[in-house]
N, C-alpha and C positions, 0 to 999 in steps of 0.2 A: 677280661682276660688280662691274667698277670703275667709277667714275666717267667714265672716259674711254670706256667700252664705252657706257655709256649716251648720253652726248653724242654720240657718232658713229651711234646709233641715231635721236636726234632729230633728227640734220641730215638724215638720209636721209629723213625725212617730209617731203613738200612740203606748199605751202599749199593752201588751197582754190581759188584761182585755177589753180595749177599741175594740179591734178587735174582742172579743167573743159578743160583743153587735152588732157590724157591722155584724158579721155573722149570729146572730139571726134574723136581720133585713132583711137580704137579703132572709133568709128562709122564714120569714113571709111573704115577697113580691112574693116569686115564687109560695107559696101556695095560695095566692088570685087568684080567677079566672079571667079570661081576661074579658075585657068590651064586646068584640066582640063574639058573639056566633052564631054558624052557626043555620039556620033555620031546623026546625024539618024534612022539606022536603029534605034538604039537606043531613041532617044526613041519612035518610032512602036511598037516593040515593046512598050515599058513601057506607053503608052496603051492598045495592044490587050489588053494582059494586065488591065488596070483595067477597061476596058469588058468583058471576058468575065467577071470576077468579079462585077461590079455586075448585070449580064444575069442571071447564075445566081442571085443573092441576090433580086433584084427579082421575078424570073418563077418562083420556087419557090413550092409548093403551102402551104408552112409555114415554121415556124423551121428555118434553114438550121445544121445541124452542121459547124463549121469548126475544123479543127485548127491553131491559131496556132502557129509553129515557137517554140521556147524558144530566146532567144538565148544565155542562159547555157550550155545543154549544148554549143551550137556553138562557144562561145568558149573553153571549157574546155581542149581540146587545144592550143589557141593560147597559151592563159597558162600551160600546164605547161612551155613550151619558154622561157619566160622566166626 
């Protein structure tokens, strides 16, 4: 590493005030709604699925055996293509 490389790295780092502006921009972007919105039919179907799940859990005689899907095994074929 030469002195010129180190100097360019230092110049790339902003001051604390500049970081606050960046954080404000990130917060504003996070608060902006996504362009993709699920259809009303999809939202109702999701709500019904959650209601069914909680009804099953709350009205069971005892502990409920649930098999939670393993996300890693579902993503493995997709990751192999990369």
